[in-house]
BANU-253492 format. One record per residue (C-alpha): residue in one letter; y, z, x; residue number from 0. Coordinates in steps of 0.001 Angstrom, whole numbers, plus 500000, padded with zeros to 6 digits. Layout:
! residues N
residuo, yy, zz, xx, num
a, Y, Z, X, NUM
...
***
This chain:
! residues 356
residuo, yy, zz, xx, num
m, 500000, 500000, 500000, 0
g, 502472, 499074, 502731, 1
s, 501600, 501737, 505315, 2
t, 499368, 499459, 507423, 3
f, 500591, 496853, 509922, 4
g, 498708, 494160, 511850, 5
q, 495534, 492136, 511386, 6
l, 493285, 492715, 514419, 7
f, 495297, 495445, 516147, 8
r, 495865, 497410, 512944, 9
v, 497843, 500631, 512539, 10
t, 498336, 502998, 509602, 11
t, 501007, 505690, 509831, 12
f, 501031, 508932, 507848, 13
g, 502926, 512194, 507375, 14
e, 506269, 513525, 506190, 15
s, 509251, 514706, 508170, 16
h, 509035, 518304, 506929, 17
g, 505294, 518452, 506323, 18
g, 502614, 519679, 508689, 19
a, 502365, 516637, 510929, 20
v, 502957, 512926, 511387, 21
g, 500663, 510445, 513069, 22
v, 498806, 507163, 513158, 23
v, 495325, 505660, 513001, 24
i, 494783, 502603, 515221, 25
d, 491930, 500283, 514342, 26
g, 490887, 497283, 516414, 27
c, 491850, 498443, 519894, 28
p, 489311, 496898, 522296, 29
p, 486849, 499261, 524008, 30
r, 486940, 500326, 527651, 31
l, 490741, 500356, 527859, 32
a, 491778, 503160, 530215, 33
l, 494172, 505420, 528316, 34
t, 495641, 508904, 528747, 35
v, 497625, 511102, 526388, 36
e, 500364, 511184, 529055, 37
e, 500934, 507443, 528597, 38
i, 501487, 507999, 524891, 39
q, 503652, 511054, 525524, 40
r, 505947, 509095, 527825, 41
d, 507106, 506880, 524953, 42
l, 507222, 509752, 522446, 43
d, 509520, 511702, 524766, 44
r, 512010, 508826, 524654, 45
r, 512001, 508843, 520827, 46
r, 511993, 512566, 520167, 47
p, 515019, 514366, 518675, 48
g, 517270, 516781, 520521, 49
q, 517666, 514638, 523634, 50
s, 521443, 514886, 523937, 51
a, 524691, 515807, 522205, 52
i, 524810, 512375, 520498, 53
t, 521433, 512757, 518750, 54
t, 520119, 515089, 516058, 55
p, 519744, 518716, 517254, 56
r, 516297, 519062, 515642, 57
d, 514053, 520543, 518342, 58
e, 510655, 518841, 518229, 59
p, 508454, 518636, 521342, 60
d, 506490, 515776, 519710, 61
q, 503304, 516615, 521593, 62
a, 500643, 513987, 520959, 63
e, 497027, 514927, 520244, 64
i, 494321, 512254, 520390, 65
l, 491728, 513240, 517807, 66
s, 489300, 510325, 518085, 67
g, 488529, 506978, 519675, 68
l, 488661, 508111, 523313, 69
f, 485855, 509262, 525625, 70
e, 486062, 510002, 529332, 71
g, 489491, 508403, 529530, 72
k, 488560, 505108, 527878, 73
t, 488804, 503719, 524373, 74
l, 485559, 503466, 522442, 75
g, 486460, 500601, 520128, 76
s, 486384, 502994, 517179, 77
p, 489546, 504116, 515341, 78
i, 492022, 506048, 517483, 79
a, 493674, 508895, 515560, 80
i, 496830, 510431, 517038, 81
v, 498644, 513361, 515458, 82
v, 501961, 515077, 516243, 83
r, 502552, 518502, 514663, 84
n, 505954, 519308, 513167, 85
v, 507249, 522571, 514632, 86
d, 510942, 522607, 513679, 87
a, 510807, 521570, 510035, 88
r, 513453, 523132, 507802, 89
p, 512787, 521855, 504273, 90
e, 515055, 524504, 502758, 91
a, 518056, 522731, 504299, 92
y, 517529, 519863, 501838, 93
a, 516979, 521905, 498656, 94
d, 520444, 521103, 497291, 95
l, 519602, 517376, 497473, 96
k, 516522, 517418, 495275, 97
d, 518384, 516247, 492154, 98
v, 520983, 514058, 493893, 99
y, 520736, 510428, 494977, 100
r, 522142, 510141, 498485, 101
p, 524247, 506977, 499002, 102
s, 522411, 504198, 500908, 103
h, 519175, 506237, 501022, 104
a, 515884, 505397, 499332, 105
d, 516156, 508349, 496933, 106
y, 516830, 506306, 493800, 107
t, 514688, 503260, 494649, 108
y, 511641, 505331, 495650, 109
e, 511839, 507380, 492467, 110
a, 512365, 504229, 490395, 111
k, 509159, 502797, 491893, 112
y, 506851, 505838, 491966, 113
g, 508402, 508325, 489548, 114
i, 508359, 510965, 492292, 115
r, 509954, 511410, 495702, 116
n, 510002, 513775, 498642, 117
w, 513672, 514714, 498953, 118
q, 513023, 516151, 502431, 119
g, 512170, 512747, 503919, 120
s, 513614, 511090, 507018, 121
a, 512775, 508538, 509704, 122
r, 510201, 510759, 511411, 123
e, 507444, 508368, 510315, 124
t, 508352, 506297, 513375, 125
v, 506527, 508845, 515570, 126
g, 503256, 507160, 514590, 127
r, 504618, 503716, 515402, 128
v, 505718, 504810, 518878, 129
a, 502351, 506447, 519600, 130
a, 500501, 503301, 518508, 131
g, 502976, 501141, 520414, 132
a, 502146, 503027, 523599, 133
v, 498484, 502060, 523185, 134
a, 499476, 498449, 522477, 135
r, 501747, 498509, 525541, 136
k, 498843, 499598, 527750, 137
l, 496616, 496844, 526321, 138
l, 499258, 494171, 526935, 139
a, 500044, 495361, 530451, 140
t, 496365, 495554, 531377, 141
a, 495304, 492232, 529873, 142
a, 498365, 490084, 530507, 143
q, 500962, 492042, 532558, 144
v, 503360, 491920, 529590, 145
e, 506480, 494101, 529943, 146
v, 508590, 495115, 526928, 147
l, 512073, 496598, 527374, 148
a, 514706, 497332, 524733, 149
y, 518231, 498673, 525166, 150
v, 521424, 499264, 523243, 151
k, 523460, 496074, 523206, 152
q, 526206, 497132, 520811, 153
v, 527555, 500281, 519144, 154
h, 530149, 499659, 516430, 155
a, 532640, 497255, 518062, 156
i, 531615, 498013, 521672, 157
t, 529366, 495318, 523165, 158
a, 527552, 495578, 526503, 159
d, 527431, 492826, 529113, 160
v, 523699, 492659, 529918, 161
d, 521496, 489934, 531412, 162
s, 518153, 490365, 529633, 163
s, 516283, 488649, 532469, 164
q, 517476, 491239, 535004, 165
v, 517596, 494509, 533055, 166
t, 515378, 497368, 534283, 167
l, 513955, 500514, 532725, 168
a, 515837, 502621, 535285, 169
a, 519160, 501097, 534218, 170
i, 518336, 501649, 530537, 171
e, 517392, 505286, 531052, 172
a, 520367, 506021, 533324, 173
n, 522446, 507301, 530403, 174
v, 521879, 509022, 527045, 175
v, 522882, 506002, 524961, 176
r, 520283, 503772, 526689, 177
c, 522749, 501002, 527510, 178
p, 522263, 499373, 530952, 179
d, 525968, 498477, 531203, 180
p, 527535, 501689, 532597, 181
r, 531098, 500947, 531471, 182
a, 530051, 500018, 527945, 183
a, 527730, 503039, 527845, 184
e, 530597, 505413, 528630, 185
a, 532681, 503942, 525813, 186
m, 529717, 504033, 523413, 187
i, 529019, 507698, 524100, 188
a, 532661, 508619, 523497, 189
r, 532759, 506606, 520257, 190
i, 529527, 508167, 518935, 191
d, 530753, 511655, 519756, 192
e, 534025, 510905, 517970, 193
a, 532103, 509841, 514846, 194
r, 529876, 512928, 515088, 195
r, 532840, 515285, 515213, 196
a, 534381, 513496, 512228, 197
g, 531172, 513894, 510217, 198
d, 530691, 510121, 510211, 199
s, 528152, 507684, 511734, 200
l, 527929, 504347, 513520, 201
g, 525593, 501354, 513618, 202
g, 524934, 498705, 516229, 203
v, 522450, 496336, 517841, 204
v, 519338, 496860, 519971, 205
e, 518254, 493934, 522142, 206
c, 514674, 493559, 523360, 207
v, 513132, 491403, 526083, 208
c, 509371, 490805, 526362, 209
r, 508404, 489399, 529770, 210
h, 505255, 487576, 530895, 211
v, 504239, 486802, 527318, 212
p, 501577, 484093, 527695, 213
p, 502158, 480777, 525943, 214
g, 500195, 480272, 522739, 215
l, 500774, 483522, 520840, 216
g, 501686, 483123, 517181, 217
e, 500531, 480999, 514267, 218
p, 502375, 477797, 513268, 219
v, 502873, 478387, 509519, 220
f, 503245, 481767, 507794, 221
d, 502398, 484021, 510759, 222
k, 504892, 482622, 513242, 223
l, 505471, 485000, 516140, 224
e, 509158, 485409, 515312, 225
a, 508318, 485900, 511626, 226
d, 505977, 488788, 512427, 227
l, 508516, 490230, 514864, 228
a, 511139, 490050, 512121, 229
r, 508777, 491697, 509633, 230
g, 508017, 494507, 512057, 231
m, 511637, 495108, 513019, 232
l, 512990, 494978, 509476, 233
s, 510388, 497554, 508445, 234
l, 512173, 500093, 510672, 235
p, 514433, 502699, 509052, 236
a, 518097, 501577, 509050, 237
a, 517270, 498035, 510293, 238
k, 519384, 495429, 508508, 239
g, 519222, 492269, 510594, 240
f, 517064, 490308, 513038, 241
e, 517728, 487310, 515257, 242
i, 515831, 485698, 518109, 243
g, 517116, 483627, 521014, 244
s, 520502, 482122, 520198, 245
g, 520222, 483518, 516673, 246
f, 523244, 482993, 514458, 247
a, 525345, 481950, 517466, 248
g, 523153, 478842, 517741, 249
t, 524647, 477543, 514503, 250
r, 527865, 476867, 516415, 251
l, 526133, 474538, 518909, 252
t, 525108, 470904, 518632, 253
g, 521516, 469790, 519166, 254
i, 522107, 468594, 522721, 255
e, 523829, 471910, 523524, 256
h, 521112, 474022, 521948, 257
n, 517884, 472305, 523026, 258
d, 515878, 473846, 525907, 259
p, 514954, 471062, 528381, 260
f, 511406, 471185, 529763, 261
v, 510862, 471297, 533519, 262
v, 507916, 471971, 535824, 263
e, 508200, 474973, 538123, 264
g, 505404, 476354, 540260, 265
g, 502921, 474003, 538661, 266
r, 503599, 475145, 535092, 267
v, 505776, 473949, 532254, 268
r, 509005, 475939, 531877, 269
t, 512289, 475551, 530028, 270
a, 515568, 475242, 531903, 271
s, 517294, 477440, 529310, 272
n, 515982, 479889, 526741, 273
r, 518004, 479474, 523560, 274
s, 514705, 479456, 521657, 275
g, 514143, 483051, 522732, 276
g, 510662, 482306, 524067, 277
v, 509267, 481010, 520756, 278
q, 509065, 477399, 519556, 279
g, 507332, 476315, 516369, 280
g, 506342, 479940, 515809, 281
i, 504353, 480039, 519076, 282
s, 505321, 481635, 522393, 283
n, 506158, 479155, 525151, 284
g, 505761, 481444, 528164, 285
e, 509461, 482275, 528573, 286
d, 510931, 485702, 527912, 287
v, 510848, 486593, 524223, 288
v, 514368, 487868, 523514, 289
f, 515521, 489185, 520137, 290
r, 518032, 491564, 518585, 291
v, 517856, 494079, 515724, 292
a, 520904, 495261, 513788, 293
f, 520939, 498883, 512593, 294
k, 523282, 500207, 509929, 295
p, 525242, 503455, 510342, 296
t, 523151, 506537, 509584, 297
a, 523285, 507048, 505821, 298
t, 523511, 510851, 505907, 299
i, 527008, 511958, 506860, 300
r, 528960, 515196, 506428, 301
q, 531947, 513645, 504680, 302
p, 532269, 513929, 500867, 303
q, 530759, 510957, 499020, 304
q, 530625, 509986, 495367, 305
t, 527162, 509639, 493827, 306
v, 525153, 510610, 490740, 307
d, 522358, 513073, 490060, 308
r, 519032, 512489, 488313, 309
a, 520615, 513272, 484958, 310
g, 523201, 510533, 485463, 311
h, 526156, 512846, 486095, 312
a, 528779, 511903, 488658, 313
v, 528813, 514376, 491557, 314
t, 530391, 514752, 494975, 315
l, 527881, 515035, 497801, 316
e, 528501, 516749, 501107, 317
a, 525233, 516339, 502968, 318
h, 523812, 518955, 505322, 319
g, 520806, 518947, 507631, 320
r, 520315, 517541, 511122, 321
h, 520876, 513817, 511595, 322
d, 521769, 511329, 514310, 323
p, 525395, 510163, 514226, 324
c, 524009, 506868, 515583, 325
v, 520336, 505885, 515498, 326
l, 520618, 503347, 518328, 327
p, 519628, 505477, 521379, 328
r, 516432, 506732, 519704, 329
a, 515730, 503357, 518077, 330
v, 515208, 501771, 521505, 331
p, 511602, 503044, 522032, 332
v, 510811, 502331, 518360, 333
v, 511862, 498682, 518729, 334
e, 509740, 498452, 521880, 335
a, 506784, 499936, 520011, 336
m, 506985, 497450, 517146, 337
a, 507291, 494564, 519605, 338
c, 504173, 495788, 521416, 339
l, 502264, 496075, 518138, 340
v, 503144, 492505, 517130, 341
l, 502335, 491067, 520562, 342
a, 499053, 492992, 520877, 343
d, 497931, 491805, 517454, 344
h, 498739, 488166, 518239, 345
f, 497177, 488470, 521684, 346
l, 493879, 489556, 520135, 347
r, 494141, 486904, 517429, 348
q, 494677, 484187, 520039, 349
r, 491765, 485452, 522138, 350
g, 489543, 485637, 519079, 351
q, 490358, 482136, 517819, 352
c, 490836, 480188, 521029, 353
g, 489115, 482311, 523684, 354
g, 490539, 483151, 527066, 355
***
C-alpha cells in the first residue's frame, strides 16, 4: 500500500516518529555481500537530528540494529531487517494539534483518505530509507565501484558554485549545512539561523552526482532510470521538484547547443558534454548521473498561521515541537540513499535480464 519501493532490490519502511521504533526490511539483496552495522551507522549519523544549531534539537542516537539477513559478516540472501529505537520521543508536545489541520502538512489529506491519522507524525520514516540505502551503497560500490554524493546546492536565494564532477565527501562534510562551496555555506548558515530565530523556515535544492554508473541501467519505456529517480526523490518528505542534467534550463537552449556529442576516449564511447545528466532514452550512458531535488520550506513554523480544526472552525495555530528550520542539510544523506536504492534495483534488473 505504498510503503514498498523497488522491484528486485525491494525495501519496505515502517514505524512512527513518536512510536517505539522505525526501520526497514530489505528483500532481494544478493548473498555473500560483506556488510557491517558500522557501514549502515555511518549514513544514519549524517541524517540523525541534533547535529547542529540549524537542525532540530531532538536528541536521537539512531543506533541501527540488524535483526536478520546477516551471518558472520555477510548477507544471506534472505530479508534484512534493520530497526532503530526511538529514545527521545515526546508525543505530549503535539497533543494540542490533534484536532487541528496544520498548513501544508498531510493532516487533512491523510484523514480524508483513511479516516484516521497520527497527529504526532514527522519525517522520521526516512531513517529506514537511509539504512537501506547504506546496504544498496555497499552493493553498488562492491559490484561496480559506483559512488553517490549529494550536497546542498541552494538555500532560499543563496546558490553555491559547485562542479559536480570534482566535489568530494570531505568538502561536503566540512560544514554543518553540507555545502561544498565555503562562501555560500557561510551565507546559508546565517540565513537559516535568521529564519530559525524568526520562527520561520527555508527551502532549497539538493544536487546529487552518481559516478561510475555503468551504461545500460534503466528501461526504455515506463521504468526509465530518470523516471524511477524522480519517483524516489518525489516520495521524500518536503520534496517538490526534480530535474536531471540541464533540467528546465535546457529549455532555453537550441538543439545544437543542448546535444551531447559522442567521442571515443580510452577505448570507450563518451560524451563531450553531459547536458543529458548521464541518462539518454531512459538508460544510463556511462557518464555521471547528475540531478537536483527541490525541497519546500519546513511546514511547521512557530509563527501564527490561519487554519481550521476538524469541526470546521477557523483557528489560529502557533505550532510547537522540535523541527528543522531548513530540511536541506539532513536531506543530503536521504537523497543519496534513494539514489542508491534506485541504482541498485536497476543494476540487479540489468544483470538479471542481460547478464554481466
